Steps between C-alpha positions, in 0.01 A plus 500: 500500500790734571624481141157579359449810719857611424430465128178696523661779706799521268276530194333811626783702642676763291816290499326181393595386152139408415362850577482625136257223393196682636169424664371229266822304523478520881138393496582205277788408732283505812177344364607138455298176497636415846389833643163466332451154648589628850258793464223270376543261792511789749185648344311171526603451865413865583161466330429177700598660833298814425186297408541281810519807729215668320271202549596464867428866574155506345 
């Protein structure tokens, strides 16, 4: 995890060598199938917890 955060931080500093690529390059670099899968699973779990709490509080 350390290498990934170091990579992301280095890409968006003024001294990072990837800085000139721009916003869409950065977006493409961050939005990966792995990140989408994690977000999808987190969303499903969050929806389930929210619905469970909503039904219990009615």
